[in-house]
One Martini backbone bead per residue (centre of mass of N, CA, C, O) as a GRO file, in nm:
protein
  172
    1MET     BB    1  -3.724   1.040   3.502
    2GLY     BB    2  -3.785   0.775   3.347
    3GLU     BB    3  -3.691   0.869   3.063
    4ALA     BB    4  -3.401   0.949   3.141
    5ALA     BB    5  -3.316   0.671   3.246
    6GLY     BB    6  -3.362   0.519   2.979
    7ILE     BB    7  -3.161   0.681   2.810
    8LEU     BB    8  -2.915   0.623   2.983
    9LEU     BB    9  -2.922   0.316   2.945
   10LEU     BB   10  -2.886   0.321   2.637
   11VAL     BB   11  -2.617   0.469   2.634
   12LEU     BB   12  -2.462   0.266   2.808
   13ALA     BB   13  -2.510   0.020   2.628
   14GLY     BB   14  -2.376   0.140   2.376
   15LEU     BB   15  -2.099   0.186   2.505
   16LEU     BB   16  -2.041  -0.109   2.575
   17LEU     BB   17  -2.056  -0.214   2.286
   18PHE     BB   18  -1.832  -0.039   2.176
   19MET     BB   19  -1.606  -0.134   2.365
   20LYS     BB   20  -1.620  -0.436   2.275
   21ASN     BB   21  -1.567  -0.344   1.949
   22VAL     BB   22  -1.294  -0.197   1.919
   23ASN     BB   23  -1.154  -0.488   1.973
   24PRO     BB   24  -1.171  -0.794   1.821
   25ASN     BB   25  -0.941  -0.929   2.031
   26SER     BB   26  -1.100  -0.892   2.274
   27GLY     BB   27  -1.231  -1.008   2.599
   28SER     BB   28  -1.302  -0.705   2.680
   29ALA     BB   29  -1.392  -0.388   2.728
   30ALA     BB   30  -1.127  -0.296   2.857
   31GLU     BB   31  -0.940  -0.395   2.631
   32GLY     BB   32  -1.068  -0.222   2.407
   33LEU     BB   33  -0.975   0.050   2.535
   34LEU     BB   34  -0.658  -0.014   2.534
   35ALA     BB   35  -0.684  -0.121   2.198
   36PRO     BB   36  -0.787   0.063   1.933
   37TRP     BB   37  -0.533   0.008   1.723
   38ALA     BB   38  -0.584  -0.260   1.656
   39VAL     BB   39  -0.543  -0.544   1.456
   40GLN     BB   40  -0.604  -0.804   1.290
   41GLY     BB   41  -0.414  -1.051   1.464
   42GLN     BB   42  -0.291  -0.913   1.690
   43THR     BB   43  -0.033  -0.932   1.908
   44PRO     BB   44   0.137  -0.907   2.175
   45ALA     BB   45   0.340  -0.664   2.308
   46PRO     BB   46   0.599  -0.538   2.502
   47ASN     BB   47   0.463  -0.253   2.425
   48GLN     BB   48   0.271   0.017   2.340
   49VAL     BB   49   0.447   0.148   2.122
   50VAL     BB   50   0.494  -0.105   1.951
   51SER     BB   51   0.195  -0.166   1.904
   52ILE     BB   52   0.109   0.098   1.767
   53PHE     BB   53   0.327   0.109   1.547
   54GLY     BB   54   0.269  -0.171   1.427
   55ALA     BB   55  -0.024  -0.114   1.342
   56ALA     BB   56   0.041   0.124   1.153
   57ILE     BB   57   0.222  -0.037   0.964
   58ALA     BB   58   0.017  -0.252   0.880
   59ARG     BB   59  -0.175  -0.054   0.745
   60ALA     BB   60   0.030   0.064   0.538
   61GLU     BB   61   0.108  -0.209   0.401
   62GLY     BB   62  -0.114  -0.427   0.329
   63VAL     BB   63  -0.054  -0.720   0.341
   64ASN     BB   64  -0.083  -1.021   0.255
   65PRO     BB   65  -0.208  -1.246   0.480
   66SER     BB   66  -0.051  -1.508   0.375
   67ALA     BB   67   0.238  -1.396   0.485
   68ASN     BB   68   0.249  -1.321   0.791
   69ASN     BB   69   0.338  -0.985   0.735
   70PRO     BB   70   0.264  -0.683   0.870
   71GLY     BB   71   0.560  -0.529   0.792
   72ALA     BB   72   0.705  -0.617   0.531
   73LEU     BB   73   0.947  -0.796   0.573
   74ALA     BB   74   1.276  -0.811   0.407
   75LEU     BB   75   1.438  -1.131   0.461
   76GLY     BB   76   1.349  -1.328   0.281
   77ASP     BB   77   1.393  -1.661   0.289
   78VAL     BB   78   1.256  -1.841   0.590
   79GLY     BB   79   1.103  -2.120   0.448
   80ASN     BB   80   0.833  -1.982   0.261
   81GLY     BB   81   0.932  -1.765   0.099
   82THR     BB   82   0.818  -1.507  -0.119
   83LEU     BB   83   0.604  -1.248  -0.227
   84ASN     BB   84   0.842  -1.092  -0.382
   85SER     BB   85   1.109  -0.921  -0.534
   86SER     BB   86   1.173  -0.771  -0.245
   87GLY     BB   87   1.166  -1.007  -0.012
   88VAL     BB   88   0.905  -1.067   0.122
   89SER     BB   89   0.823  -1.243   0.381
   90ILE     BB   90   0.719  -1.572   0.476
   91PHE     BB   91   0.536  -1.680   0.740
   92THR     BB   92   0.397  -1.931   0.921
   93THR     BB   93   0.283  -1.710   1.123
   94ILE     BB   94   0.140  -1.434   1.261
   95GLU     BB   95   0.303  -1.440   1.520
   96GLU     BB   96   0.578  -1.427   1.386
   97GLY     BB   97   0.534  -1.161   1.238
   98TRP     BB   98   0.489  -0.985   1.486
   99GLN     BB   99   0.751  -1.053   1.638
  100ARG     BB  100   0.943  -0.942   1.420
  101LEU     BB  101   0.836  -0.657   1.424
  102TYR     BB  102   0.884  -0.597   1.724
  103THR     BB  103   1.187  -0.650   1.728
  104GLN     BB  104   1.262  -0.433   1.525
  105LEU     BB  105   1.138  -0.190   1.677
  106GLU     BB  106   1.294  -0.217   1.939
  107LYS     BB  107   1.575  -0.173   1.818
  108VAL     BB  108   1.525   0.102   1.690
  109LEU     BB  109   1.388   0.258   1.941
  110SER     BB  110   1.662   0.196   2.124
  111GLY     BB  111   1.933   0.213   1.935
  112ASN     BB  112   2.013  -0.122   1.864
  113ASP     BB  113   2.056  -0.060   1.540
  114ALA     BB  114   2.317  -0.037   1.334
  115LEU     BB  115   2.185  -0.009   1.057
  116TRP     BB  116   1.990   0.224   1.128
  117ASN     BB  117   2.200   0.418   1.240
  118GLY     BB  118   2.359   0.436   0.974
  119LYS     BB  119   2.124   0.547   0.801
  120ALA     BB  120   2.072   0.801   0.968
  121ALA     BB  121   2.354   0.916   0.913
  122ASP     BB  122   2.377   0.898   0.599
  123MET     BB  123   2.088   1.034   0.521
  124PHE     BB  124   2.060   1.265   0.793
  125GLY     BB  125   2.285   1.314   1.023
  126LEU     BB  126   2.225   1.109   1.253
  127PRO     BB  127   2.308   0.936   1.549
  128SER     BB  128   2.006   0.803   1.545
  129ALA     BB  129   1.706   0.639   1.494
  130THR     BB  130   1.560   0.800   1.730
  131ASP     BB  131   1.579   1.083   1.547
  132LEU     BB  132   1.363   1.013   1.367
  133THR     BB  133   1.120   1.063   1.167
  134ILE     BB  134   0.859   0.933   1.013
  135GLY     BB  135   0.953   1.024   0.733
  136GLN     BB  136   1.239   0.903   0.756
  137PHE     BB  137   1.162   0.618   0.834
  138SER     BB  138   1.010   0.560   0.565
  139GLN     BB  139   1.259   0.558   0.376
  140ILE     BB  140   1.375   0.302   0.503
  141TRP     BB  141   1.140   0.097   0.525
  142THR     BB  142   1.059   0.128   0.201
  143GLY     BB  143   1.307   0.195   0.011
  144GLY     BB  144   1.143   0.436  -0.153
  145ASP     BB  145   0.842   0.318  -0.153
  146ASN     BB  146   0.626   0.548  -0.096
  147PRO     BB  147   0.696   0.728   0.174
  148THR     BB  148   0.475   0.949   0.197
  149THR     BB  149   0.226   0.768   0.216
  150TRP     BB  150   0.326   0.602   0.453
  151ALA     BB  151   0.368   0.835   0.655
  152ASP     BB  152   0.077   0.938   0.649
  153SER     BB  153  -0.051   0.677   0.750
  154VAL     BB  154   0.100   0.641   1.015
  155ALA     BB  155   0.048   0.919   1.136
  156GLY     BB  156  -0.260   0.903   1.121
  157SER     BB  157  -0.286   0.655   1.312
  158LEU     BB  158  -0.129   0.827   1.551
  159GLY     BB  159  -0.199   1.145   1.549
  160VAL     BB  160   0.026   1.268   1.362
  161THR     BB  161   0.312   1.370   1.205
  162PRO     BB  162   0.584   1.317   0.996
  163GLU     BB  163   0.762   1.517   1.195
  164THR     BB  164   0.762   1.311   1.408
  165PRO     BB  165   0.940   1.174   1.638
  166VAL     BB  166   0.984   0.853   1.744
  167SER     BB  167   1.062   0.937   2.042
  168GLN     BB  168   0.752   1.062   2.088
  169LEU     BB  169   0.553   0.812   2.096
  170GLY     BB  170   0.543   0.761   2.410
  171GLY     BB  171   0.361   1.040   2.451
  172LYS     BB  172   0.089   0.941   2.286
   0.00000   0.00000   0.00000
């Protein structure tokens, strides 16, 4: 009994250490369990779907951290210059970059982005951007720059396939 109890205590201690380190931004083991998808520097999102999708996009984009732009949003010069000839914006803080990514995702995922809805209709014959699969979403997000690799990366981070509709991410 004594040896089994000691092993159990070691396993529990290891599990607690793992939970504490799942999310380097967490302040507690419980927070680490709630957000294992988070990436370094990620700020709180308005909801879990936007947070998870945003983290997956940040991983796929792999943008230079000095740009403070985890989503590689190409909004042009917003006061700090651009990262490249594609117009990837440089934001003042990482918090601003995350907020802009979250705002864009919220608009698209709610069907309230006229530009994205128009692209979904023009490119794929869909009534709304909410009907896009991750693969189709990638073609718009990347502007055609390596969309298959991007879609595979995002889908892999989310534990789904590129054929998964973005509208189903809330059930993930």
